[in-house]
C-alpha positions as a printed Julia matrix, in Angstrom:
317×3 Matrix{Float64}:
  42.33   24.01  -20.06
  44.43   23.54  -16.96
  44.35   19.78  -17.6
  46.01   20.46  -20.96
  48.61   22.62  -19.22
  49.53   19.72  -16.92
  49.77   17.2   -19.77
  51.89   19.49  -21.95
  54.02   20.61  -18.99
  53.6    24.26  -19.98
  55.67   27.06  -18.47
  53.88   30.07  -16.88
  54.49   32.12  -20.06
  53.07   29.34  -22.26
  50.0    29.02  -20.01
  49.28   32.74  -20.42
  49.67   32.72  -24.22
  47.58   29.54  -24.6
  44.88   30.92  -22.27
  44.59   34.16  -24.24
  44.32   32.16  -27.47
  41.44   30.02  -26.12
  39.34   33.08  -25.14
  36.58   33.6   -27.7
  33.05   35.0   -28.13
  31.76   37.37  -25.42
  34.78   36.51  -23.28
  37.07   37.81  -26.04
  35.12   41.09  -26.16
  35.54   41.38  -22.39
  39.29   40.69  -22.69
  39.76   43.41  -25.32
  37.88   45.86  -23.11
  40.16   45.04  -20.18
  43.22   45.68  -22.34
  41.85   49.08  -23.39
  41.15   50.01  -19.77
  44.7    48.99  -18.85
  45.99   51.13  -21.78
  47.34   48.18  -23.7
  49.05   46.48  -20.77
  48.74   42.68  -20.91
  48.12   40.36  -18.01
  51.39   39.37  -16.4
  50.55   35.68  -15.65
  47.95   32.99  -16.2
  46.97   33.18  -12.5
  46.11   36.88  -12.9
  44.07   36.21  -16.04
  42.28   33.29  -14.4
  41.35   35.44  -11.38
  39.93   38.14  -13.65
  37.88   35.56  -15.59
  36.43   34.09  -12.41
  35.59   37.57  -11.12
  33.68   38.29  -14.32
  31.83   35.05  -15.0
  31.85   33.26  -11.66
  30.9    35.75   -9.0
  30.77   35.08   -5.28
  26.96   35.02   -5.32
  27.08   32.33   -7.97
  29.49   30.3    -5.86
  27.19   30.56   -2.82
  24.2    29.53   -4.93
  25.99   26.38   -6.12
  27.14   25.66   -2.59
  23.55   25.82   -1.32
  22.47   23.48   -4.13
  25.06   20.97   -2.96
  23.91   21.22    0.65
  20.28   20.56   -0.37
  21.2    17.84   -2.88
  19.33   14.52   -2.46
  18.75   11.56   -4.73
  15.11   12.44   -5.41
  13.85   10.91   -8.65
  17.37   10.18   -9.89
  19.06    6.83  -10.04
  22.19    6.32   -7.94
  24.35    6.83  -11.06
  22.68   10.16  -11.86
  22.89   11.22   -8.22
  26.63   10.46   -8.19
  27.25   12.62  -11.29
  25.39   15.59   -9.78
  27.13   15.08   -6.42
  30.6    15.17   -8.01
  29.69   18.26  -10.07
  28.49   20.33   -7.12
  30.95   19.08   -4.5
  33.79   21.17   -5.96
  31.89   24.31   -4.94
  31.74   23.24   -1.28
  35.19   21.79   -0.63
  35.0    22.47    3.11
  32.08   20.02    3.42
  33.96   17.21    1.65
  37.51   17.87    2.75
  38.31   14.15    3.22
  37.05   10.8     1.94
  35.07    9.99    5.1
  33.12   13.26    5.07
  32.52   12.84    1.33
  31.08    9.34    1.88
  28.87   10.52    4.76
  27.49   13.44    2.72
  26.74   11.14   -0.24
  25.0     8.54    1.97
  22.89   11.21    3.67
  21.21   12.15    0.36
  20.25    8.6    -0.66
  16.75    7.14   -0.46
  15.62    5.77    2.89
  15.5     2.13    1.8
  19.07    2.35    0.46
  20.38    4.01    3.63
  18.66    1.31    5.66
  20.6    -1.31    3.7
  23.9     0.54    4.12
  23.55    1.13    7.86
  24.74   -2.3     9.1
  27.73   -2.33    6.7
  29.6     0.57    8.39
  31.35    1.62    5.16
  34.05    4.27    5.41
  35.25    5.13    1.91
  33.36    7.03   -0.77
  33.94    4.31   -3.38
  32.48    1.59   -1.1
  29.36    3.62   -0.34
  28.74    4.39   -4.01
  29.26    0.76   -5.09
  26.94   -0.73   -2.46
  24.32    1.96   -3.09
  24.24    1.09   -6.79
  23.79   -2.61   -5.98
  20.94   -1.92   -3.55
  19.28    0.41   -6.05
  19.41   -2.3    -8.74
  17.86   -4.9    -6.42
  15.14   -2.46   -5.37
  14.2    -1.68   -8.99
  13.97   -5.41   -9.84
  11.74   -6.0    -6.81
   9.42   -3.15   -7.75
   9.15   -4.4   -11.33
   8.23   -7.91  -10.14
   5.68   -6.48   -7.73
   4.12   -4.34  -10.46
   3.97   -7.3   -12.83
   2.27   -9.44  -10.17
  -0.32   -6.73   -9.44
  -1.1    -6.3   -13.14
  -1.52  -10.06  -13.55
  -3.74  -10.22  -10.49
  -5.85   -7.34  -11.81
  -6.35   -9.1   -15.15
  -7.48  -12.28  -13.38
  -9.97  -10.3   -11.29
 -11.36   -8.59  -14.4
 -11.81  -11.96  -16.11
 -13.75  -13.31  -13.11
 -15.94  -10.21  -12.88
 -16.84  -10.38  -16.58
 -17.68  -14.1   -16.48
 -21.27  -14.76  -17.73
 -23.78  -15.7   -15.03
 -26.96  -17.75  -15.08
 -30.32  -16.03  -15.44
 -31.43  -17.44  -12.06
 -28.37  -15.96  -10.33
 -29.06  -12.52  -11.82
 -32.7   -12.61  -10.73
 -31.67  -13.75   -7.26
 -29.23  -10.83   -6.96
 -31.88   -8.34   -8.1
 -34.42   -9.66   -5.57
 -31.9    -9.31   -2.77
 -31.14   -5.69   -3.67
 -34.85   -4.87   -3.73
 -35.43   -6.5    -0.33
 -32.48   -4.65    1.26
 -33.82   -1.32    0.01
 -37.21   -1.8     1.71
 -37.98   -0.03    4.98
 -38.54   -2.65    7.68
 -40.83   -1.88   10.57
 -40.31   -2.96   14.14
 -38.28   -1.94   17.2
 -34.59   -1.25   16.4
 -33.35   -3.65   19.11
 -35.12   -6.54   17.35
 -33.5    -5.91   13.99
 -30.43   -7.94   12.99
 -27.32   -6.14   11.88
 -27.4    -7.52    8.34
 -30.24   -8.7     6.12
 -30.04  -12.44    5.49
 -29.79  -13.56    1.87
 -32.94  -14.4    -0.08
 -33.42  -18.05   -1.07
 -32.82  -18.72   -4.75
 -35.87  -18.62   -7.02
 -35.69  -22.3    -7.96
 -36.83  -23.51   -4.49
 -40.45  -24.52   -3.76
 -40.55  -23.23   -0.17
 -42.32  -19.92    0.6
 -40.0   -16.93    0.65
 -40.43  -13.85    2.83
 -40.08  -10.61    0.85
 -38.78   -8.79    3.95
 -36.04  -10.99    5.42
 -35.75  -13.8     2.88
 -36.7   -16.53    5.34
 -38.59  -19.71    4.47
 -42.0   -18.43    5.66
 -44.75  -16.15    4.49
 -44.27  -12.41    4.62
 -47.22  -11.88    7.0
 -45.63  -14.35    9.48
 -42.25  -12.58    9.52
 -41.16  -12.05   13.11
 -38.31   -9.82   12.01
 -40.76   -7.29   10.53
 -43.24   -7.46   13.41
 -40.57   -7.24   16.11
 -41.61  -10.52   17.71
 -39.22  -12.81   19.53
 -37.42  -15.2    17.2
 -37.79  -18.07   19.71
 -41.36  -17.97   21.01
 -43.01  -15.39   18.73
 -44.23  -13.18   21.58
 -44.13   -9.39   21.57
 -42.35   -7.21   24.11
 -38.98   -8.91   24.25
 -36.23  -10.19   21.96
 -34.6   -13.59   21.85
 -31.9   -12.59   24.32
 -34.6   -11.99   27.02
 -36.87  -14.85   25.93
 -38.21  -16.84   28.92
 -37.66  -20.06   27.02
 -34.0   -19.21   26.61
 -33.62  -18.13   30.23
 -35.33  -21.24   31.53
 -32.78  -23.55   29.9
 -30.13  -24.87   32.3
 -26.8   -23.31   31.54
 -23.73  -25.45   31.24
 -20.8   -24.77   33.53
 -17.18  -25.32   32.67
 -15.56  -24.75   36.05
 -13.95  -28.19   36.18
 -14.55  -31.5    37.94
 -16.36  -29.89   40.89
 -19.39  -28.95   38.76
 -20.0   -32.49   37.47
 -22.46  -34.81   39.15
 -21.01  -37.97   40.62
 -21.82  -41.07   38.61
 -23.26  -39.19   35.65
 -21.87  -40.61   32.41
 -20.13  -38.32   29.98
 -22.02  -37.41   26.82
 -20.54  -36.49   23.48
 -21.93  -33.86   21.14
 -23.41  -35.02   17.86
 -23.63  -33.37   14.44
 -26.43  -34.16   11.98
 -25.69  -33.22    8.35
 -28.51  -31.65    6.38
 -29.04  -31.49    2.66
 -30.55  -28.44    1.0
 -33.95  -30.18    0.81
 -33.82  -31.09    4.54
 -32.98  -27.51    5.43
 -36.0   -26.21    3.5
 -38.25  -28.8     5.13
 -37.17  -27.91    8.7
 -36.96  -24.15    8.2
 -39.06  -22.06   10.58
 -39.29  -18.57   11.99
 -36.35  -19.35   14.3
 -34.13  -20.12   11.31
 -33.16  -18.12    8.26
 -32.31  -19.93    5.05
 -30.52  -18.39    2.12
 -27.53  -18.4    -0.18
 -24.24  -16.56   -0.01
 -21.45  -16.36   -2.6
 -18.2   -17.9    -1.31
 -15.31  -17.18   -3.69
 -17.64  -16.94   -6.73
 -19.5   -20.15   -5.74
 -23.0   -20.05   -4.18
 -23.45  -21.88   -0.89
 -26.7   -22.77    0.86
 -26.68  -21.2     4.37
 -28.86  -22.0     7.38
 -28.85  -19.52   10.3
 -30.29  -20.77   13.6
 -30.25  -18.23   16.42
 -30.46  -20.98   19.02
 -27.36  -22.9    17.93
 -24.04  -22.58   19.72
 -21.73  -23.87   17.0
 -21.05  -23.09   13.35
 -20.14  -25.57   10.62
 -18.96  -25.25    7.03
 -18.59  -27.77    4.26
 -15.09  -29.09    3.6
 -15.53  -28.13   -0.06
 -14.9   -24.48    0.86
 -11.78  -25.13    2.95
C-alpha cells in the first residue's frame, strides 16, 4: 500500500482516505469498532492509522518471534535461491542485525552449507550481492557433482548385480559347497598349531587325494593340521616355528660386505615355474594346494610354509 502511495505521490490526506478504503474483512470490523469507541472521531493521519493496525495485528511478541526465526535461519534443505527469499523476508524484522551491506553479507554467509562457506572463504567477498551470486554458483556445481556421483554409483551397482547373477559351472558350485562344509567342521589339535584361515579345498576334477579337514593334497588320516603335528617334520610337541630342522638351517645375514666370505662367488636366486599338474604331483604335508577366486576367476594356489617368497601369475596383474 505504501508503495502505491509513493508512486502516486499522495498527500497525507489522500493516504488516510486510501488506507481506510483498502481496509476490509475482519480488519474493517475492527476499524468500525475503533470509531465507535472514539465516538465517531476519525483517525487524524495515515501514520496514526498505521500504528493502530500494527498494534492490533502485529504485536511486539510477534515481532520478537520473527526476529528469533531470522537469528536461527540457516540454509537447511533449501537451495540457495530459496534461502535468499526467506532471508530477505525475515531480515526486515531484525534491522539492527543487518544495518549495512557488510553485516547483511556476513549474516547470509553464516547460514550457508559448510561446503559452500568453504568455497567462499578464500574469496573475501564484501557485498551482499557478491556473496549471493557466488553461493548460487557453488551450489549449482555441488548439485551437478552429486548427481554424477549418484549416477556412477548406480551404474556400478548394476554391474555388480550382473556379475553376482552370472551362471556358474556345476563343478564350481560343488567346490564352494565342499569348502563351506569343511570350514564348519570342528578341528582338533592344539590352538597354537592351527592356521588363522582354512586353506581352500582343491576342485573336484583333480585326481589327487583331498583332505576333508584342511583341503590339502593328502589323506584325511595323515593331516598334520588336525593332529597338531609339525608341518615340517611331522613330530608332535612343537610347531613349525620351533622345528629343529628349521632351527638347524644356517640363517642368512644381510649386514653388508663384512658378513661375506672372501673368495666365495655370488649366487643368484632361481625361480622354477610349476603347472597345476606339477603342483599336485609335488604336494605334501608341508604344502597346501587349493583354489581361490581372484576377481571372479579361479586361480590354483600352492602354499608352502617353508618358502620365503611369494609369486603370482602375470595374468592377474
